[in-house]
N, C-alpha and C positions, 0 to 999 in steps of 0.2 A: 719141532720141539714140543714137549709136553709139559704140563704143569700139574701140580698136586693141590689139593684143596683143603688142607687143615686150617684151623683158625689161627689168628696171629699169635695167640698165647703160646702155641706149641713151637713156634719158630725159635724161641729162646733156648730150647733143648737141642737145636740142630746146629750144625756147623755149615758155613757157607764160604765159597771162594769165588773169584772172578777170573774170567778168561776173555780174550779178545775173539769176537766172532764177526763174520761177515753178514751183511744184510740178507743175503740169499739164504743163510742158515736159519733165520728166525722169521722171515717175512710172512705175515699173516697169522702168526701164533698169538695166543691170548695174552701172554705177558707183554707183547709189543703193542698190539692194537688197543690195549687198555692203558697204555703209558700216557700220562699227562692229560687224561680225558677231562680233568677238572680245570685245565688251563686253556687259554685261547690258542696257544701254540702246542697242539697235541702231536701225536706221532706222525701225522700226515705232514706237518710243517717240516719236521726233521727229514722226512723222505724227500720233500721238495728241495730242501737245501742240498741234500746228498746228490740229487739228480741235476741240479742247475748250477752248483758252485764247485764242481769237481776240479776245475783248474786252479781254484784258489785255496781250497782246504782239502785235507785228506780225512774224510769222515769215517769214523770207526765206532765200534760198540763193545761195551763190556756186558757179558752175560753173568748175572749173579746166580750161581748154581748151588743147589743144596747137596747134602752128602750122598744122595741117591742119584745124582747126576741130572736132576730136573732143573730146567731154567725157570727161575722164579721172577726175574725182572731183567730189563734191558736198559742200561744207562748209556746214552750217547756221549761220545767224545770226539775230538778231532785233533789232528796234528798240523802244526804250522811253524814256520820259522818266524820267531818273534824278536823284534828289537825292544829290549826291556826299557829303553829310554825314549821310545817313540813319542809318548805323551808329553815329553818335555822338549820336543823339537831338537833332538840330539844332533841332527845333521847341521843345525845352525850354530852349535857350540864349537868354537874353533878347535879346541884340543881334541874333541871327539872326532870331528871331521878329518883332522890331521892324522890321527891314528888309523882311521879307516881307509886312508889312501894306501896304506901298506898292509893293513889287516882288515879287509872288508867286512868280516864277520865279528869284529870286536863288539862284545856285548849284544850279539845276536845269537840266540840259542834256539835249538829245536825244542818246541814245547808241546806237551800233551795237555790239552785243555778239556776239562770235563764241563759239559754244558752245551750251549747253543752257539753256533757260529754267527747267528744274526738275531740276537736278543738275549734276554736274561735267562738264567738257568734254573733248573729244578732237579730234585732227586726223584728217581723213578720208583717210588714206593707203589705197592699194589695193595689190594684188599687182604692178601695173605702174607705180605711182607712189609712190616712197619718201617717207617722212615729211618728210625735209629739203627735198625739192622742193616739197611742199605748203606748208611753212612759209615758204620763201623766196618762192614765188609770191604767197602771201597778203600777206606783208609788203611786197612791191614795189607791189602794186596797191590795198591797202585804204584808204589815205589819200584817194586820188582818188575811190574808190567812196563813202566816207563823206561827202565833200563833195557829191557828186552826190545823195545821199539827205538832205541838210540835217542831217546829224549832226555835232555839235561834238565829241563824245567817242567814242573807240574803246576798247572794253574786250574783252580776251580773258578771259572769265569762268571762273574756277575750273578751271584746268588743273593736273592732278597734277604734283608736283615733278619727276617723271621726265622731263618735257618741257623742263626748264630749258635743257639744252644746245641742243636744236634751236630753241627759241624765242629764241635769241640774235639771230636775224635781225630780230626785232621790236625788241629792245633797241638794235640798231645803227640802227634807223630812228626812234629817239627815244622809244620806249616805256619806261615805268618799271615795274618789277616790285615787287609788295608782296604779303604773305600775305593770303589770305581766311580766314574762319573755317574751321578744318580739319575734315576728317572724322576718324574714329578707327578703330582696328582692335584686336581682341582675339584672342589665340591661344586657340582652344577645342579644341585637339588633345588632349583628355582622354577618359577612359572614361565620365565622367558629370559632371553639374554638381557633385555632391559632391566628386568628385576634383579638379575645377577649383578649388573653394573651398579644399580642403585644401592643394593644391600651389602655387597662384598667389597667394592672398590672405594678408595679414597676419592674425594672430590677432584683433586688435582689429576689423578690417574684417569678418572672418567673424562675430564676435559681433554686431556691429551689423546685418549683413545678415540673420542668422538671426532677430534680434528683429523686424525689419520684416516678414519672411516669416511670422512667427507671427501677425501681424495677420489673415491670411487662412487660417491653418492650420485653424481650427475651422469655417470656412465651407465646407460640402460641396457647395453648389449652384452654385459657379463652375465652368463647363465651358469647355474650350478646343476649338475646331475649327479646322482648317486646310484651306483650299481654294484653287483657282487661279482662281476666278471669284466676284466679289462682287455680281453683278447682282441676285440675289434678296434681298440685304440692304443694298444701297447706301443706301437711305433711312435705315437705322439708323446706318450708318458716318458719313455726312457730317456730321450735327450734332456728333458727338464730335470729328471732325477740326477743325471750326470752333472748338470750345471750346479746343483746344490752340493753334490759329492765333491766336485773339484774345488769348491770354495771352502770346504770344511778344513779347519786347522788340524783336527784329529780324525784319522781315517782308520777303519779296520776292515769290515767286510765291504766289498764292492759287488752289489747285486747285479744280476744279469737280466736281460730282457725276458729270457725264458722263465726266470723266477716269477716275475709279475704275471706272465701269461698263465703259468701253471697254478699259481696261488688261487686265482679266481675260479679256475676250472675244477680244482680238487678240494677247495675249502670254502665254497660259496656260502656256507652257513655261518662262517665266522669272519668273513672278509667284506669290507666296504671300500669301494673306490670312489672318492670325491673328485670331480673334474669341473674346473672352471674354464669356460670358453668365452672369448671375446669375439663375437661374430662366429666364424667357423674355426677360429684358431684357439688351441689349448694354451692357456697362459699359466695355469697352476693345477696341481693335483695333490691329493693326499691319500696314502694307503692307510686305512684304519682297520682295526680288528675289534670284535665285540666279545665280551664274556661276562655273564652275570649282569651286574648293574653298572658296568664300566665300558666306556668307549676309549679305545687306545689309539692314539696317533703314532704311527710307526715310522713312515717315511713320507717326505714331501718332495715336490719338484716345482720349480718356478722358471718362467721365462724372464730372465733378468734384464731384457731389453725394455720391459715395462714394469716389472715387479716392484722395483724400488720407488719409482715415481708414483705408483698407485698404492703404495703401502699394502701390497697384496698379502703379506704375512698376516696382518691384523684382520684383513677381510676374510681370509681363509679360516683363521681361528674362530672368528665370530660365527661364520656359517657352520663350522663343525659343532661348536657348542650349542648353537640354536637347534641343529638337527638332533643332537644327542638329547637335549631337553625335550624336544617334541616326541621322541621315541621312548621316553621314560628312564633314560640312563641317569644315574646319580653322580657319577665320577667321570671326569675327563682326565685320562692319564697320558703322559707323553714320555717319549724316549729322551735320553740325555742331550746336553748341549743347548745353546741358544737360551741361556738362563735369564738374561736381563728382562725381556718382556714377560717371562713367566713369573719373575719376582714381583713385578708391578701388578700383574693380574691375580696375585694372591695364591699362586701355586704353593704347595708344600713339597719339600724334597722327599723322595721315596727311595731310601738308601739301598744300594746293592754293593756286594762285597767281592773282593778277590781274595783267594787263599792260595799262597804261592810257596813252593818248596823246590830247592835244587836237589838233585838226586845224590849229590856228594856232600858229605858232612861239613867239611871246611868251607866250601863256597856257600853252603846254606847258612852257616852261622853268620857270615858276612852279609848275606842277602837279607836275612831276617832283620838285622839292624838297619839296613839301608832302605828297605821297602817303603816304610812310612814316609820317607823323605823324597822318594822319586815318583810318587803318584801325583798326577796333575791336580787332583782335588785340593791338595795342600796349598797350591799356588793360584787358585782361581778366586779372585777377589769378590766376584759377584756371588758365588756360593756362600761365602761367609756372611752375607747380608740376610740370608734366609733365617727365619726364627728357629728352625729346627736343624741348623747346620751341625750342631754337636752330635746329633743322632747318627751322622755319617761315620763317626769314629767309635 
């Protein structure tokens, strides 16, 4: 595929359309290899997901094409069967479970999701194609594309709140916005972890945190290592990841062992694997990514035969923050869930949004009214204690 090089101002005199393309059609072309280069999860991350999660998601791509047939941007999306009540534990609701005995797909729809199957989403703007043109073009063509793919539901999955203004094009096309489970962010611009505790935490929180860290204070054989490639110990990592995944009340993507292997091999510049060993046994790990002045905690794993007694969660967080401070990072950012300890450690919520539309008008009218009432954010008591909770809405 080829690109053209006019400045962004000339794009407003052009017309654009979208079409579904395969990865083989654009692999290596400039619009793709420049996609999300300002994000920690750039185009390579999407390729890794495509290669390692094929049994879980059907990854596809929209080409944004100008009037001369040149591809100007590539927007990833994926197809999945989605239980729209999954976050509310629908299977535990008697009436829902009763109906699904006879109609297994009740309130389960084929969904076209724009974004990332393992992380928050971004619009694929380029130097020659502004973000508002990308948003407007996608919003104009996506309903027709969804119908052609037999998708009943269209979801813009987990877009950071800074996109709200530009995503108004989708709201104008009948999409409803609602908050997804937010990420969090913590200011770690301190000289040390001790300084952070002294200056940022309440005395009662410091006391409780010190007590939990004392559970491992006398254990001298827990060692931390940090590397950019986990290929040599991925067989140890993956069972610990599964222990955390299986305990989670809310589940979406289930990563594969190959995902962890390829991530280090293909994105070593942005990936850091933290591993905690007790003697020769791995007891915890964390997959982190780096971008700019931020350290992102993405996925963790614990050996729960020892993790709870040793308060390893707090031990792990302490070590990651300490490492981040030592490397000059100013922000420690975390994926959603497990909000209670983050609340006490003075994280702030980092809102991400869902934009949802049914492809048929009548169901969509009902869905727009129901959506704000079926998202788990509304019913999470801990989230409401964060000082910036209102920013989610």
